TORVEX-133341 format. One line per field, with one value per atom (N, C-alpha, C, O): residue number from 0; atom name; x, y, z. Coordinates in steps of 0.05 Angstrom, whole numbers. Layout:
k (NUM;...)
a (CA;...)
east (X;...)
north (Y;...)
up (Z;...)
end
This chain:
k (0;0;0;0;1;1;1;1;2;2;2;2;3;3;3;3;4;4;4;4;5;5;5;5;6;6;6;6;7;7;7;7;8;8;8;8;9;9;9;9;10;10;10;10;11;11;11;11;12;12;12;12;13;13;13;13;14;14;14;14;15;15;15;15;16;16;16;16;17;17;17;17;18;18;18;18;19;19;19;19;20;20;20;20;21;21;21;21;22;22;22;22;23;23;23;23;24;24;24;24;25;25;25;25;26;26;26;26;27;27;27;27;28;28;28;28;29;29;29;29;30;30;30;30;31;31;31;31;32;32;32;32;33;33;33;33;34;34;34;34;35;35;35;35;36;36;36;36;37;37;37;37;38;38;38;38;39;39;39;39;40;40;40;40;41;41;41;41;42;42;42;42;43;43;43;43;44;44;44;44;45;45;45;45;46;46;46;46;47;47;47;47;48;48;48;48;49;49;49;49;50;50;50;50;51;51;51;51;52;52;52;52;53;53;53;53;54;54;54;54;55;55;55;55;56;56;56;56;57;57;57;57;58;58;58;58;59;59;59;59;60;60;60;60;61;61;61;61;62;62;62;62;63;63;63;63;64;64;64;64;65;65;65;65;66;66;66;66;67;67;67;67;68;68;68;68;69;69;69;69;70;70;70;70;71;71;71;71;72;72;72;72;73;73;73;73;74;74;74;74;75;75;75;75;76;76;76;76;77;77;77;77;78;78;78;78;79;79;79;79;80;80;80;80;81;81;81;81;82;82;82;82;83;83;83;83;84;84;84;84;85;85;85;85;86;86;86;86;87;87;87;87;88;88;88;88;89;89;89;89;90;90;90;90;91;91;91;91;92;92;92;92)
a (N;CA;C;O;N;CA;C;O;N;CA;C;O;N;CA;C;O;N;CA;C;O;N;CA;C;O;N;CA;C;O;N;CA;C;O;N;CA;C;O;N;CA;C;O;N;CA;C;O;N;CA;C;O;N;CA;C;O;N;CA;C;O;N;CA;C;O;N;CA;C;O;N;CA;C;O;N;CA;C;O;N;CA;C;O;N;CA;C;O;N;CA;C;O;N;CA;C;O;N;CA;C;O;N;CA;C;O;N;CA;C;O;N;CA;C;O;N;CA;C;O;N;CA;C;O;N;CA;C;O;N;CA;C;O;N;CA;C;O;N;CA;C;O;N;CA;C;O;N;CA;C;O;N;CA;C;O;N;CA;C;O;N;CA;C;O;N;CA;C;O;N;CA;C;O;N;CA;C;O;N;CA;C;O;N;CA;C;O;N;CA;C;O;N;CA;C;O;N;CA;C;O;N;CA;C;O;N;CA;C;O;N;CA;C;O;N;CA;C;O;N;CA;C;O;N;CA;C;O;N;CA;C;O;N;CA;C;O;N;CA;C;O;N;CA;C;O;N;CA;C;O;N;CA;C;O;N;CA;C;O;N;CA;C;O;N;CA;C;O;N;CA;C;O;N;CA;C;O;N;CA;C;O;N;CA;C;O;N;CA;C;O;N;CA;C;O;N;CA;C;O;N;CA;C;O;N;CA;C;O;N;CA;C;O;N;CA;C;O;N;CA;C;O;N;CA;C;O;N;CA;C;O;N;CA;C;O;N;CA;C;O;N;CA;C;O;N;CA;C;O;N;CA;C;O;N;CA;C;O;N;CA;C;O;N;CA;C;O;N;CA;C;O;N;CA;C;O;N;CA;C;O;N;CA;C;O;N;CA;C;O;N;CA;C;O;N;CA;C;O;N;CA;C;O;N;CA;C;O;N;CA;C;O;N;CA;C;O)
east (16;7;16;25;9;23;0;-19;29;11;8;17;-2;-8;2;-15;25;24;7;4;-7;-33;-10;-7;5;9;-3;-24;6;-9;-28;-51;-10;-34;-53;-69;-46;-78;-89;-103;-79;-108;-124;-147;-110;-124;-154;-175;-141;-159;-176;-186;-176;-194;-217;-241;-202;-227;-245;-264;-243;-251;-284;-305;-272;-299;-317;-313;-343;-372;-363;-340;-385;-379;-378;-360;-404;-400;-365;-354;-363;-315;-311;-318;-305;-290;-302;-323;-303;-318;-318;-319;-315;-301;-275;-265;-257;-226;-225;-220;-231;-213;-224;-207;-252;-239;-226;-207;-215;-195;-169;-150;-164;-148;-139;-118;-156;-151;-145;-126;-155;-152;-125;-114;-113;-80;-57;-37;-79;-69;-61;-39;-76;-85;-60;-38;-55;-40;-44;-66;-17;-24;-17;-25;-1;11;-18;-39;-9;-37;-44;-33;-69;-79;-110;-108;-127;-142;-154;-172;-153;-175;-159;-140;-175;-171;-139;-144;-108;-85;-68;-79;-49;-32;-3;2;13;35;52;54;62;70;105;112;118;131;154;172;160;184;206;211;224;257;267;288;260;284;267;275;236;221;197;188;183;163;130;123;121;89;61;55;54;17;7;14;-13;-33;-68;-75;-81;-118;-146;-162;-150;-179;-198;-198;-216;-228;-267;-277;-283;-305;-307;-323;-284;-280;-286;-298;-273;-271;-255;-253;-241;-210;-194;-202;-166;-152;-118;-100;-119;-95;-64;-63;-50;-14;-5;-11;12;14;61;66;76;98;98;101;96;98;141;162;134;165;162;151;172;170;197;199;214;222;207;191;201;161;155;139;149;113;106;84;118;97;85;99;64;53;46;30;64;65;51;60;14;-8;8;0;20;34;20;31;-26;-25;-58;-59;-82;-97;-115;-109;-134;-145;-163;-165;-180;-196;-192;-174;-195;-196;-190;-166;-204;-198;-168;-153;-160;-156;-107;-87;-126;-95;-80;-58;-100;-109;-102;-90;-104;-92;-60;-48;-41;-24;-3;17;-20;0;-9;6;-33;-31;-55;-63;-66;-81;-54;-38;-57;-34;-38;-31)
north (-29;-6;25;30;50;67;106;116;102;133;154;149;180;191;217;224;248;264;275;267;305;319;345;350;361;391;406;397;425;462;456;449;463;482;468;477;430;425;408;389;419;421;446;452;457;486;494;506;482;485;451;441;440;416;439;445;442;460;477;477;498;508;494;504;463;447;444;449;437;437;409;401;390;371;350;334;346;314;326;315;335;322;333;354;342;336;313;324;296;268;252;231;254;239;250;228;264;260;250;226;256;246;209;191;206;172;170;173;166;168;172;162;184;194;173;160;167;143;116;102;109;92;93;71;110;110;87;72;100;85;58;51;41;-1;12;8;24;18;43;52;52;96;71;70;57;47;40;27;53;52;26;12;20;-17;-1;9;-3;-11;2;-11;24;49;68;62;90;106;129;153;122;125;136;156;135;145;158;179;141;136;164;148;194;198;213;234;207;210;233;231;249;279;263;239;294;284;269;256;269;274;253;242;250;228;227;247;202;189;215;210;226;238;219;215;214;191;230;254;214;228;206;185;224;205;217;222;220;222;227;209;246;243;251;273;229;235;253;272;246;272;305;322;310;334;346;370;326;342;314;292;323;310;297;281;299;284;290;295;292;300;282;286;259;249;230;222;227;214;191;198;178;151;145;143;146;145;114;113;90;68;54;29;68;64;69;50;88;101;98;102;85;79;94;97;120;140;150;156;152;179;212;223;220;248;261;261;282;286;331;354;323;356;373;390;369;386;373;349;388;379;410;434;394;416;403;378;423;427;408;421;384;370;388;389;416;426;446;447;459;464;451;457;423;401;402;400;406;419;434;424;456;488;489;504;465;477;470;482;425;413;400;386;406;394;368;367;349;323;299;282;302;270;251;229)
up (-6;1;14;36;-15;-31;6;18;1;19;3;-20;5;-8;-12;-29;-7;-5;-31;-54;-12;-39;-30;-6;-52;-65;-38;-30;-25;-12;-38;-36;-71;-86;-100;-117;-86;-102;-87;-94;-53;-29;-36;-29;-49;-30;-68;-68;-88;-101;-101;-121;-73;-73;-53;-53;-42;-32;-33;-17;-60;-79;-98;-108;-96;-111;-104;-81;-106;-96;-83;-85;-66;-54;-70;-67;-95;-99;-123;-142;-118;-132;-116;-127;-91;-79;-67;-62;-62;-64;-71;-58;-99;-131;-133;-131;-135;-120;-105;-111;-71;-46;-63;-63;-76;-80;-96;-81;-118;-137;-124;-137;-103;-89;-76;-81;-57;-36;-58;-51;-77;-111;-111;-109;-112;-114;-87;-85;-71;-42;-48;-39;-62;-68;-95;-84;-123;-142;-165;-173;-172;-178;-208;-231;-191;-229;-247;-241;-271;-307;-301;-284;-319;-315;-337;-359;-326;-352;-338;-329;-330;-301;-327;-342;-324;-335;-327;-329;-320;-320;-334;-343;-340;-359;-354;-343;-364;-345;-378;-396;-390;-380;-396;-385;-412;-415;-407;-425;-394;-384;-392;-394;-398;-405;-371;-373;-353;-334;-315;-294;-328;-300;-313;-325;-309;-309;-296;-273;-303;-282;-302;-326;-280;-285;-291;-287;-303;-304;-301;-311;-286;-271;-277;-259;-306;-295;-274;-257;-270;-258;-268;-264;-280;-272;-296;-294;-330;-360;-342;-354;-309;-316;-301;-298;-288;-274;-273;-268;-281;-285;-248;-253;-245;-227;-225;-201;-230;-243;-223;-199;-232;-196;-198;-221;-187;-192;-165;-142;-169;-155;-149;-163;-120;-114;-99;-77;-113;-100;-89;-91;-79;-40;-30;-26;-24;-4;-5;14;-24;-20;-23;-12;-44;-41;-69;-88;-68;-87;-80;-65;-98;-92;-112;-135;-102;-122;-144;-141;-154;-163;-177;-190;-177;-202;-189;-183;-186;-199;-222;-224;-233;-258;-267;-268;-274;-299;-320;-331;-336;-367;-377;-376;-393;-400;-395;-414;-374;-366;-385;-398;-360;-361;-410;-421;-417;-441;-456;-476;-454;-452;-450;-465;-424;-412;-429;-437;-436;-433;-461;-474;-469;-497;-492;-468;-509;-504;-492;-500;-486;-452;-466;-459)
end
């Protein structure tokens, strides 16, 4: 089982959401504890020059960007944003 660490900015973003959206995101974050690796779900590994970044969609509304630290058994949540914002910033990943 992994521990999930959430960036301060991501926590602040979650606080701005509706209760329903908060529940959906928290449910996905809980699921990362059991298995943060891509598979049949809506998780995908993104190849960046210096490290691996992962993204996970939340009910076609939000995107969670995270890294996995295997040595520490930790998932580090770097950013959470709407899917539209993610496409504007990073293109279609």
